C-alpha positions in Angstrom: 0.0 0.0 0.0 1.0 3.6 -0.6 -0.5 6.4 1.4 0.2 9.9 0.2 -0.5 13.2 1.9 1.3 16.3 3.0 3.1 15.9 6.4 1.6 19.0 8.0 -1.6 20.2 6.3 -2.3 23.9 6.3 -5.5 25.0 8.1 -5.7 21.6 9.9 -8.5 21.1 12.3 -8.3 19.6 15.8 -8.7 16.0 14.5 -5.9 16.4 11.9 -2.5 14.8 12.7 0.6 16.5 11.6 3.6 14.2 10.8 7.3 15.0 10.9 10.2 13.2 9.2 11.9 11.0 11.9 8.7 10.8 13.9 7.1 7.6 15.2 3.4 7.2 15.3 1.1 4.4 16.4 -1.5 3.5 13.8 -4.1 0.8 13.2 -5.1 -0.7 9.8 -8.3 -2.1 8.5 -8.6 -3.7 5.1 -11.6 -4.9 3.2 -11.3 -7.7 0.6 -14.3 -7.9 -1.7 -12.9 -11.1 -3.2 -12.9 -12.6 0.3 -16.6 -11.6 0.7 -15.6 -9.0 3.2 -18.1 -6.1 3.4 -19.6 -3.6 5.9 -18.1 -4.5 9.3 -16.5 -7.7 8.0 -12.8 -7.0 7.5 -9.3 -7.8 8.4 -7.6 -5.5 10.9 -4.5 -5.1 13.0 -5.3 -6.3 16.5 -2.6 -4.1 18.0 -1.1 -0.7 17.3 1.5 -0.8 14.5 4.4 1.6 14.8 4.9 3.8 11.7 8.3 5.6 11.4 8.7 8.3 8.8 12.1 8.4 7.0 13.4 11.0 4.7 
């Protein structure tokens, strides 16, 4: 997967996270697979936080 967005959005609201190169962030991931008959609330997800580290 590739996620693309600016690190620190301008005019960010209170729910918007700003990222920094070298920063570490805890994230969770949920993925739906239509071929696997996953839909609505049926999905695969990370049961624990996953650490994301941003490199330059």
